[in-house]
C-alpha positions as CSV (number, residue, x, y, z in Angstrom):
1,X,7.9,96.6,116.2
2,X,8.8,94.4,119.6
3,X,7.6,91.2,117.7
4,X,9.9,92.0,114.5
5,X,12.9,92.8,117.0
6,X,11.9,89.5,118.5
7,X,11.5,87.3,115.4
8,X,14.6,89.0,113.9
9,X,16.9,88.1,117.1
10,X,15.7,84.5,116.7
11,X,16.9,84.5,112.9
12,X,20.3,86.2,113.9
13,X,20.5,83.3,116.8
14,X,19.8,80.6,114.4
15,X,22.6,81.8,111.9
16,X,25.1,82.5,114.8
17,X,24.2,78.8,115.8
18,X,25.4,77.7,112.5
19,X,28.6,78.8,113.0
20,X,31.5,76.4,112.4
21,X,28.6,73.6,111.8
22,X,31.0,72.6,108.9
23,X,34.6,72.6,109.8
24,X,36.6,71.9,106.5
25,X,40.0,71.3,108.0
26,X,41.6,68.0,108.0
27,X,41.5,66.0,111.1
28,X,44.9,65.7,112.8
29,X,46.7,62.2,113.4
30,X,50.2,62.3,114.8
31,X,52.7,61.5,111.9
32,X,54.2,58.0,111.5
33,X,58.1,58.5,111.0
34,X,58.3,55.0,109.9
35,X,60.8,53.5,112.4
36,X,59.9,51.3,115.2
37,X,61.5,51.8,118.4
38,X,62.1,49.3,121.3
39,X,60.0,49.7,124.7
40,X,63.4,50.6,126.8
41,X,66.7,52.3,125.6
42,X,69.4,49.7,124.1
43,X,72.1,50.8,126.8
44,X,70.1,49.9,129.7
45,X,69.4,46.5,131.4
46,X,66.1,45.1,130.3
47,X,64.4,44.5,133.9
48,X,61.8,47.1,134.6
49,X,62.3,49.5,137.8
50,X,60.3,52.1,139.8
51,X,60.8,55.5,139.0
52,X,60.8,58.3,141.2
53,X,58.3,61.1,141.3
54,X,60.7,64.3,142.0
55,X,62.3,65.7,138.9
56,X,64.8,68.2,140.1
57,X,67.6,65.7,138.7
58,X,70.5,68.4,139.7
59,X,70.0,67.0,143.4
60,X,71.9,64.2,142.5
61,X,75.3,65.8,142.8
62,X,74.3,66.7,146.1
63,X,75.9,70.3,146.2
64,X,74.1,72.9,147.9
65,X,76.0,75.5,145.9
66,X,74.9,74.4,142.6
67,X,71.3,73.9,143.4
68,X,71.3,77.9,144.6
69,X,72.9,78.6,140.9
70,X,70.3,76.2,139.2
71,X,67.4,78.4,141.0
72,X,69.3,81.7,140.1
73,X,69.3,80.8,136.6
74,X,65.8,79.8,136.5
75,X,64.9,83.5,137.6
76,X,67.6,85.6,136.6
77,X,68.3,84.3,132.7
78,X,67.5,86.6,130.4
79,X,67.1,84.0,127.3
80,X,64.1,82.4,129.7
81,X,62.5,85.8,130.2
82,X,62.7,86.5,126.6
83,X,61.0,82.9,126.1
84,X,58.7,83.8,128.9
85,X,57.8,87.2,127.1
86,X,57.2,84.9,123.9
87,X,54.5,82.8,125.5
88,X,52.7,86.3,126.9
89,X,53.0,87.5,122.9
90,X,51.3,84.0,121.7
91,X,48.5,84.2,124.2
92,X,47.6,87.9,123.1
93,X,47.8,86.9,119.6
94,X,45.2,83.8,120.5
95,X,42.6,86.2,122.4
96,X,42.9,88.5,119.5
97,X,42.4,85.5,116.9
98,X,39.7,84.4,119.1
99,X,37.9,87.8,118.8
100,X,37.3,87.4,115.1
101,X,34.3,84.2,116.2
102,X,32.3,86.9,118.4
103,X,30.0,90.1,116.8
104,X,31.7,93.4,116.8
105,X,29.7,96.5,118.4
106,X,30.2,100.0,118.3
107,X,28.8,103.3,119.3
108,X,28.1,106.4,117.0
109,X,26.7,110.0,117.7
110,X,25.9,113.0,115.5
111,X,24.8,116.5,115.3
112,X,23.7,117.6,112.0
113,X,22.1,121.1,111.3
114,X,21.1,122.6,108.2
115,X,19.2,125.4,106.4
116,X,17.0,124.8,103.0
117,X,15.4,127.7,101.0
118,X,15.6,131.4,101.5
119,X,18.1,133.7,99.6
120,X,19.4,135.2,102.7
121,X,21.0,133.6,105.7
122,X,18.1,134.7,108.1
123,X,15.2,133.2,106.0
124,X,14.2,129.6,105.0
125,X,14.1,126.6,107.2
126,X,16.6,125.3,109.4
127,X,16.8,121.8,110.9
128,X,19.1,120.1,113.7
129,X,19.1,116.4,114.0
130,X,20.7,114.2,116.8
131,X,21.3,110.5,116.5
132,X,22.9,108.0,118.8
133,X,23.5,104.5,117.1
134,X,24.9,101.3,117.8
135,X,26.3,99.3,114.9
136,X,27.0,95.8,114.6
137,X,28.7,93.3,112.5
138,X,29.4,89.7,112.2
139,X,30.8,87.1,110.2
140,X,29.1,83.7,110.4
141,X,31.8,81.3,110.5
142,X,30.2,78.5,108.5
143,X,33.5,76.4,107.3
144,X,35.1,76.8,110.8
145,X,37.6,79.6,109.4
146,X,37.7,81.5,112.7
147,X,37.5,78.3,115.0
148,X,40.3,76.8,113.3
149,X,42.2,79.8,113.4
150,X,41.7,80.3,117.0
151,X,42.8,76.6,117.8
152,X,46.0,77.1,115.7
153,X,46.6,80.1,117.9
154,X,46.0,78.3,120.9
155,X,48.8,75.5,119.9
156,X,51.1,78.1,119.1
157,X,50.8,79.2,122.5
158,X,51.8,75.4,124.1
159,X,54.5,75.3,121.6
160,X,56.0,78.7,123.0
161,X,55.7,77.3,126.2
162,X,57.1,74.1,125.4
163,X,60.0,76.2,123.7
164,X,60.3,78.3,126.8
165,X,60.7,75.0,129.1
166,X,63.5,73.8,126.1
167,X,65.5,76.6,126.9
168,X,65.0,76.7,130.4
169,X,66.2,73.1,130.4
170,X,69.2,74.1,128.1
171,X,70.1,77.0,130.5
172,X,69.9,74.7,133.6
173,X,72.1,72.1,131.6
174,X,74.6,74.9,130.9
175,X,74.7,76.4,134.3
176,X,75.5,72.8,135.5
177,X,78.5,72.3,133.3
178,X,79.9,75.6,133.7
179,X,79.6,74.8,137.4
180,X,81.5,71.1,136.9
181,X,84.0,73.0,134.9
182,X,84.7,75.3,137.2
183,X,85.2,73.1,139.9
184,X,87.6,70.9,137.5
185,X,89.5,73.8,136.4
186,X,90.2,74.7,140.7
187,X,90.8,71.0,140.9
188,X,93.5,71.2,138.2
189,X,95.2,74.4,139.6
190,X,95.7,72.8,142.8
191,X,97.2,69.9,140.8
192,X,99.1,72.3,138.8
193,X,100.4,73.7,142.5
194,X,101.9,70.4,143.7
195,X,103.5,69.6,140.7
196,X,105.6,72.9,141.0
197,X,106.2,72.6,144.7
198,X,107.3,68.9,143.6
199,X,109.5,70.2,141.0
200,X,111.0,72.8,143.0
201,X,112.4,70.5,145.7
202,X,113.6,68.4,142.6
203,X,115.4,71.2,141.5
204,X,116.9,72.1,144.7
205,X,118.3,68.6,145.3
206,X,119.5,68.5,141.9
207,X,121.3,72.0,142.5
208,X,122.8,70.6,145.8
209,X,124.3,67.6,143.8
210,X,125.3,69.9,140.9
211,X,127.3,72.1,143.5
212,X,128.8,69.0,144.6
213,X,129.8,67.6,141.4
214,X,127.7,64.6,141.9
215,X,125.3,65.3,138.7
216,X,126.0,66.9,135.3
217,X,124.6,70.5,134.1
218,X,122.5,68.5,131.7
219,X,120.5,67.0,134.9
220,X,120.2,70.4,136.3
221,X,118.9,72.1,133.0
222,X,116.1,69.3,132.9
223,X,114.7,69.8,136.1
224,X,114.5,73.7,135.6
225,X,112.9,72.5,132.2
226,X,110.4,70.8,133.8
227,X,109.6,73.1,136.4
228,X,109.6,76.1,133.9
229,X,107.0,73.8,132.0
230,X,104.9,73.0,134.9
231,X,104.9,77.0,136.2
232,X,103.7,77.9,133.0
233,X,100.8,75.9,133.0
234,X,99.3,77.9,136.0
235,X,98.2,81.4,134.5
236,X,96.7,79.2,131.4
237,X,94.6,77.4,133.9
238,X,93.5,80.5,135.7
239,X,92.6,82.2,132.7
240,X,90.5,79.5,131.6
241,X,88.9,79.6,135.3
242,X,87.9,83.4,134.9
243,X,86.7,82.6,131.5
244,X,84.1,80.1,133.1
245,X,83.5,82.3,135.8
246,X,82.4,85.1,133.5
247,X,80.3,82.9,131.4
248,X,78.5,81.5,134.6
249,X,77.8,85.0,135.6
250,X,76.0,85.9,132.3
251,X,74.0,82.9,132.6
252,X,72.9,83.8,136.0
253,X,72.0,87.7,134.9
254,X,74.8,89.0,136.9
255,X,77.9,90.9,135.7
256,X,80.8,88.9,134.4
257,X,83.3,88.9,137.2
258,X,86.4,87.0,138.2
259,X,87.4,85.2,141.8
260,X,90.4,83.2,143.2
261,X,90.1,79.7,142.9
262,X,88.8,77.9,145.7
263,X,90.0,74.9,147.6
264,X,88.5,71.9,146.7
265,X,88.3,68.7,148.7
266,X,90.6,65.5,148.3
267,X,87.6,63.1,147.9
268,X,85.7,65.2,145.3
269,X,84.4,62.2,143.2
270,X,81.1,61.1,144.4
271,X,79.7,58.5,142.5
272,X,76.4,59.1,140.6
273,X,73.2,57.2,141.7
274,X,72.7,54.4,139.3
275,X,70.8,54.9,136.0
276,X,67.6,52.7,136.7
277,X,67.6,49.6,134.4
278,X,64.9,49.7,131.9
279,X,64.3,53.4,131.4
280,X,61.4,53.2,129.1
281,X,61.3,55.2,125.9
282,X,57.9,56.9,126.8
283,X,60.1,59.3,128.6
284,X,60.6,61.3,126.0
285,X,56.9,62.2,125.5
286,X,57.7,65.1,127.9
287,X,60.4,66.2,126.0
288,X,59.8,70.1,125.5
289,X,60.8,70.5,122.0
290,X,59.1,67.2,121.1
291,X,55.8,68.5,123.1
292,X,56.3,71.9,121.0
293,X,56.9,70.3,117.4
294,X,53.7,68.4,118.2
295,X,51.5,71.6,119.1
296,X,53.4,73.2,116.0
297,X,51.8,70.5,113.8
298,X,48.5,70.7,115.2
299,X,48.4,74.8,114.7
300,X,49.5,74.0,110.8
301,X,46.9,71.5,110.4
302,X,44.3,73.9,111.7
303,X,46.1,76.9,109.5
304,X,44.7,74.6,106.4
305,X,41.3,74.5,107.5
306,X,41.8,78.3,107.6
307,X,43.1,78.6,104.2
308,X,40.5,75.9,102.9
309,X,37.7,78.2,104.3
310,X,38.8,81.0,102.9
311,X,37.7,79.5,99.4
312,X,33.9,79.1,100.4
313,X,31.3,81.9,100.4
314,X,31.2,84.3,103.4
315,X,28.0,85.3,105.0
316,X,28.0,88.7,107.1
317,X,25.6,90.4,109.2
318,X,25.7,93.9,109.5
319,X,22.8,96.1,111.6
320,X,22.3,99.0,113.5
321,X,19.6,100.1,116.5
322,X,19.6,103.7,117.1
323,X,17.9,106.7,117.8
324,X,17.4,109.8,115.8
325,X,15.7,113.0,116.9
326,X,15.2,116.8,116.2
327,X,15.4,117.5,119.9
328,X,18.0,116.5,121.9
329,X,15.6,116.1,125.1
330,X,13.5,113.9,123.1
331,X,16.7,111.5,121.7
332,X,16.1,108.2,123.8
333,X,12.1,108.1,123.4
334,X,11.0,104.6,121.8
335,X,9.4,106.3,118.9
336,X,12.5,107.9,118.2
337,X,14.3,104.5,117.5
338,X,15.4,102.9,114.3
339,X,16.9,99.9,113.2
340,X,18.2,98.0,110.2
341,X,19.9,94.8,109.8
342,X,21.6,93.7,106.7
343,X,23.1,90.0,105.4
344,X,25.2,89.4,102.4
345,X,27.0,86.7,100.7
346,X,30.4,86.8,98.8
347,X,31.7,84.4,96.8
348,X,35.1,84.5,95.3
349,X,35.0,84.1,91.8
350,X,38.4,84.8,89.9
351,X,41.5,85.6,92.0
352,X,43.9,83.5,89.8
353,X,44.5,80.9,92.3
354,X,45.5,82.7,94.7
355,X,43.1,81.2,97.3
356,X,44.3,77.8,96.1
357,X,47.8,78.5,96.3
358,X,47.2,79.9,99.8
359,X,45.9,76.1,100.8
360,X,48.5,74.4,99.0
361,X,51.5,76.6,100.6
362,X,49.5,75.6,104.3
363,X,49.8,72.0,103.4
364,X,53.4,72.3,102.5
365,X,54.2,74.2,105.4
366,X,52.5,71.0,107.6
367,X,54.4,68.6,105.7
368,X,57.8,70.2,106.7
369,X,56.7,70.2,110.0
370,X,55.9,66.6,110.0
371,X,59.3,66.1,108.4
372,X,60.9,68.1,111.0
373,X,58.8,66.3,114.2
374,X,60.1,63.1,112.9
375,X,63.5,64.4,113.0
376,X,63.4,65.8,116.1
377,X,61.9,62.4,117.5
378,X,64.9,60.5,116.1
379,X,67.2,63.2,117.3
380,X,66.1,62.6,121.0
381,X,66.5,58.6,120.6
382,X,69.8,59.5,119.2
383,X,71.1,61.6,122.1
384,X,69.5,59.3,124.7
385,X,71.3,56.5,123.4
386,X,74.9,58.1,123.0
387,X,74.7,59.7,126.2
388,X,74.0,56.1,128.0
389,X,76.5,54.5,125.7
390,X,79.3,57.3,126.5
391,X,78.1,56.8,130.3
392,X,79.4,53.1,130.3
393,X,82.2,53.6,128.3
394,X,83.7,56.5,130.5
395,X,82.8,54.7,133.4
396,X,85.0,52.2,132.3
397,X,87.8,54.7,131.0
398,X,87.8,55.7,134.8
399,X,88.6,52.4,136.0
400,X,91.9,52.1,133.6
401,X,93.0,55.6,134.5
402,X,93.0,54.7,137.9
403,X,95.1,51.8,137.3
404,X,97.4,54.0,135.1
405,X,97.6,56.8,137.8
406,X,98.4,53.9,140.5
407,X,101.1,52.7,138.0
408,X,102.5,56.1,137.3
409,X,102.6,56.6,141.3
410,X,104.5,53.2,141.7
411,X,107.0,54.0,139.0
412,X,107.7,57.2,140.3
413,X,108.6,55.7,143.5
414,X,110.7,53.0,141.9
415,X,112.7,56.0,140.0
416,X,113.6,57.7,142.9
417,X,114.5,54.6,144.9
418,X,117.0,53.5,142.0
419,X,118.1,57.5,141.5
420,X,119.0,57.3,145.1
421,X,121.2,53.8,144.5
422,X,122.9,55.4,141.4
423,X,121.3,53.0,139.3
424,X,119.3,55.5,136.9
425,X,119.6,58.8,135.8
426,X,117.7,61.7,137.4
427,X,115.5,62.7,134.2
428,X,114.1,59.1,134.8
429,X,112.9,60.7,138.1
430,X,111.7,63.9,136.8
431,X,110.2,61.9,133.7
432,X,108.0,59.5,136.5
433,X,106.9,62.8,138.2
434,X,105.8,64.6,135.3
435,X,104.0,61.3,134.0
436,X,102.1,61.1,137.5
437,X,100.9,64.5,137.6
438,X,99.7,64.5,134.0
439,X,97.8,61.3,135.2
440,X,96.3,63.1,138.1
441,X,95.3,66.2,135.6
442,X,94.0,63.5,133.0
443,X,92.0,61.7,135.8
444,X,90.1,65.0,136.8
445,X,89.2,65.6,133.1
446,X,87.7,62.0,132.9
447,X,85.5,62.8,136.2
448,X,84.4,66.0,134.4
449,X,83.2,63.8,131.4
450,X,81.1,61.0,133.4
451,X,79.6,64.4,135.3
452,X,78.8,66.3,132.1
453,X,77.5,62.9,130.2
454,X,75.1,62.7,133.1
455,X,73.8,66.3,132.5
456,X,73.6,64.9,129.1
457,X,71.5,62.1,129.9
458,X,69.3,64.1,131.6
459,X,69.1,66.9,129.2
460,X,68.0,64.2,126.3
461,X,65.3,62.4,128.4
462,X,63.9,66.1,129.2
463,X,64.8,65.8,132.9
464,X,65.3,63.0,135.5
465,X,63.6,59.6,136.0
466,X,60.4,60.9,136.8
467,X,57.4,59.4,134.8
468,X,56.0,62.1,132.4
469,X,53.6,64.5,133.8
470,X,49.7,64.1,132.9
471,X,48.3,66.6,131.0
472,X,46.8,69.2,133.4
473,X,43.3,69.7,132.1
474,X,42.9,72.8,134.0
475,X,45.6,74.5,132.5
476,X,44.6,73.5,129.2
477,X,41.3,74.7,129.7
478,X,42.3,78.1,130.5
479,X,42.6,78.4,126.4
480,X,39.6,76.5,125.2
481,X,37.1,78.4,123.0
């Protein structure tokens, strides 16, 4: 019997080694999107530059409070936590699918007592049987069906991990944008308070001259009108500030609360570090949405192999090794041992084209994903080029706004001097004041556009200027078969 078992084991081992020897899945090739793209982005200088390694790009703002907000959102944001849980789900799904490649082994036990012959209950023969068995089953992966399914599930893990990184980048960018908006509104509130104070002084000045009969009631009404308009802006800006603070609190996983505006320094605008010239377009290879798209493509490519293998014969092995005895004490004796092994071959003959349609559906899903991948890549290039072009024009716009603000301040001084000499109406002074404060407010908005554009650029690039990280083979091998 032992020689039979050894021989049987050799046969089984040989059959197991046949698994996946005929992989019917198509070989994966990265799709050609049909568009040639330059080595460097169009809206940057041509010369190359040395890129840094550190990729915590938000530190360019040199704001410790902002750094703390980013770290808090990465730890406490619920969207990121949900995405991390999806990664764990994909890992569990992978291990479940991978288990199909290995034999299944069980254990069963039974006790049977029966009586034969005899008309009365106390006559006839009675038998007792005890049985302990270890059934096993295995489907030979001759066509690579299970191997392709496991490889597809593995790439789905990578896809979910890149999706998690995409969400994390979006949350970080939104946190930074809200923080910059919060500071901008606080500066606009300061400008509004300064304008109210200036218009109050103007109203007091006009009131004194009105009581002396030096100006008409029209000048007094105009001064009151402009002051009332300036005062009405403050509650609106405070409302905007509170809404931004609440949104920021939710991103950080906090209860949405509001607080009073903080005092902002006069020299708040800090010129950001220059964008390195000749940014290589290869930087986009690290964008998590592009990497997720390719992982999805590979997974769907493997699903085609799964669908195709389902159309071929399946070889299933089942066997049992066990013990049977009429005496429990003798159950595990070698002479009470029994075993059996069975091989089965099944081949679909007619299923109304269901399996063929399944393969065609898998191929169509791959084509859809390929089109989506191409669109993602082109959109990524578009986002980077748009951010670089916008940056260039916004910096030019800021220079022109600085000139506009300087002219507005000069116009206000001229209007005040001419009014003192009696050469113009006080309405000209009020309008010059109003134009000056409007220019200051608009300059703050231009600065916000420049800062948030930098966030958009880093988000479009998938990070900072750092070279794309090399593939961590150790991490990849964690999911290898």
